[in-house]
N, C-alpha and C positions, 0 to 999 in steps of 0.2 A: 504493500500500499504506500503510495508516494505522498498523498496529502495528509497533513495533520501529524500530530505527535502519537506516541504509544498510548497516552491517555485518551486521546480523541479516538484512536482505533478501538480501544475497549468500550468507550461510550457508544460508538456507532454499532458495536456488536449487541450492546444492551438494547438500543433502539430497534435493531433488526429482530431481536428475540421478542420484544414487546409487540411489534407489528404482526409477526407470524402468529403469536399467541392470540392477539385480538381477532385476527383473521378467522381462526378456527372457533373462537367463542361466538362471533357474529354469525358464522356460517351454521353452527349448531342451533343458535336461537332462531335463525331465519326459517329453519325447517319446523319450528315448534310454535312460533307466534301465530296468532289468528289474524286473518284479513290479508288480502292480496297486496294492499298498499304497504302494510307493515312488513310483510315478507320481502317485498321488493326493496324497501329502504335498507333493511338489515343486510340483505344479500349484496347490495350495491356497496355498502360500507365495508363488508368482508372483502369484496373485490379491490377496494381502494387500499385496504390494509395490506393485501398481498402485493399490490403495485409498490407500496411504500417499502415493503420488505425487499423487493428486488432492487429498488433504488440503493438502499444501504448495502445490498450484496455487492453492487458494482464497486463499492469501496473497500469492504472487508474481504471480498473475493473468497467467500466461504458460505456454506449452508449452515444454518443455525436451526436447531429443533425448538418447537414451542415448549413452554412450560405446561406439561401434562396436568400438573396440579392446579394451575390457574384455570386452564380450560375446563377441568372437571368441576372445580369450586364455583366459578362464576355461572356456569350452566346449571348446576344444581341450585344455587341461591336464586337464580332467576325463575326456575321452575317452582320452587317452594314458596318464595316470598314475592314473586311477580317480576316481570321484565323490567318494569320501571326502576324497582329497588336494585335489582342485579346490575343492570347497565350503568346506572348512576354511581353505584358503589365502585364499579370497575373504573369508570371515567375519573372519579375522584382520586382513586388509588394511582392512576397513571398521570394525573395532572402535572406532577412535578417533572416527570419525564418530558411531557409536551412543552412545558415552560422553558426547559433547556434548549429546545429547538431554536428559540430566538437568539440564543447566545453562541450559536455554532458559527464559525467563521464563514465569510461570504464566498470562499472558495468552493464550498458545497452549494453549487448553483441550484440544485433541485429543492432546497430546504423551503423556499418560499411557497412552492406548490404544495408541499406536504402540510405546512402550517395552514394554508388556505383550505386544503381538504379537511383538516381537523376542525376548523371553524365551522365548515359546511356540515360536518357530521353532528356537531352540537346542535345546529339549527334544525336538522333533520330529526334528530332524536327528540327535540322539544315538541315536534308534531306528532311523533310516533307514541311518545310515552304519555298516554292518557288512558290507563287501564281502568276498567269498570270498578275494580275493588278499591281504587283510590277515591272514588266518589263516595264511598261509604266509610271513610276514616272517621267521620263524625259519629256514626253509629258505633264504631269500635271504641272510640274514645269514651262515649257514653257508657259502654259496658264495663270497660276497664276502670274508669274513674269511680263509678258507683261501686263496683266489686271491691276495689282496693280500699276505698274510704269506708264503706259500710262493713266489709268483712274483717278489716283490721280492727275496726272499733268493736265488732261483735266478738272476735277472738280475744281481744284484750280484756274486754268485760267478762266473758265466760271463763277465762282462765282464772280469774280471781274468784268469780262467784261459784263455780262448780268444783274446782280443784281436782278434776278428773279428766285425763286426756281423751278417753273414749266418749265421755259425755259431751266434752267440748266439740269433738269432731262430729258427733251425731247431730248435736243442736245447730252447729254452724252449717252443716250439709243441708239440713231441712230449711234453715233460713236462707241459704244461698240459692237453692233451687227455686224456692218461692220467689225470691227476689229477682232472680234471672227471668222467670216467666212474666213477672210484673214489668220488668224493664223492657222485655221484648214486645210486650203489648203496648206499652207507652211509646216505644220506638216506632211500632207500626202505625199508631194513630198520629203521632207527630209528623211522620213522614207523608202519610196520606193527606193530611191537611195542608202540607207545604208543597206547592207546585214547582218542585225543583227537578222533575224529570227522574227521580229515583223510584225504584220499585219498593213499596212499603214492606212487602214480605221479606225481600233480600235484606232491607235495613233492619227489620226485626230479627232475622236470623243472625246477622253479624253482631247485633247487640247481645242477644241471648247467648250465643256461642262464646263470645269474649268473656262474658260474666261467668259462665259455667267453667271455662278453663281456668280463669283467675281463682275461682273458689277451690277447684280441685288442687291447684298448686299450693294455695295458701294453707289448706287443712292437712296436706300430705304429711308434714312433721308429726302431727297429733296421731296419725294412724300407725306410725312405726316406732315412735319414742314414747317414753313414759314420764320424763322430766318435763313438767309444765312450762318452766321458764326457758328451758332450751328450745322447746317447740315454739314458744312465742318469739324468741330471738330469731330462730330459723324462718318463721313466718315473715318477720320484718325483712330479713335478708332477701327472701324470695320476692317480696313486694318491691324492694329497691331494684332488684334485677329485672322484673317485669317492667316497671317504670322506665328503667334505663334502656332496655331493648326497644320498647315501643317508641320511645322519644327518638332513639337513634334512627329507627326505621322511617319515622315520619320526617326527621331532619334531612335524611338522605333523599327520600323519594320526592319530597316537596320543597327541598332547599330551604328549610326553616332553621332557625337558631336552636341549638340543643340544650345549653345549660339552663336558660331561664325557665323553659317548660319543665325540664327535669326537676329542678329544685323546687318549683312551684307545686308539682304533683307530690313529691316527697314530703314537703312541709305539710300539705293538707292532710295527707294520709296519716302521718304520724301524729299530727295535732289531734285529729278525731280519735285516733287509737289511744293516745294518752288520756284524753278526757273520758273515754269509755272505760279505760282501765281504772281510773279513779272512781267512776260511777259504779263499776262492779264491785270494788272493794267497799264502797260506802253502803251499797245495798246489802252485801253479805254481812257486813257488821251491824246494820240497822235491824235486820230480820234475824239475826243469830243463826244463819244457815250453816250447817257443817255437813259436808258430803265426803 
């Protein structure tokens, strides 16, 4: 390789590997995404990534294998959590590499074309990334928020009031299922009365499922352990993990800030739990209940 230093040669090999990796990721997704327009966009991006790979190959003069792990990981993430989340997560991870393009010496004459292609890809993806499930994030937030706030409060109160892990799990389960059905019904009615183009049944389903899954995760420690306070502490840890994951998902998929939303939900959930904990202790003391 005549152009550039050894460092530049290694950097170009990294670019080359990124391009061939993204080629296979977009090619895999183009075969799985719904809609002819969406498939065409992803397939075109995959072709562009292969062309970029061949540009870098003219400088490195060698073939580079894709990162099999990244191809598998981002394809799986996209299938499980949606194409919007998977693609944006990948683009965010590769953003630093793309930023370096602008600092490459002018002797690499093709770099302007590659940068222009990357900008066009971002615009094309903005048109593509409009999945139906993201329309119902409000319903998911409703289910998660209510489950976290209510169930953490219920668990904290019952932990002091009942003093028995099996009873706490049973009571919280009954409360959680009833509340999930109630929230699903509320989600159905509120969506039906709001002319926003969303399906009321799907909105209710997202709300109810989000609520039930959260309930199951929060009561899980009480099903397997006997120490009440360890169970309560683990439930708090699970709650923080759920809040963290969901806010990370939304921040990536919708380009929203993470920290503010995360700490707001954590603070709200823990405040209600602390008040319920004190209420449970007071009620147990007032009525002289010993279980």
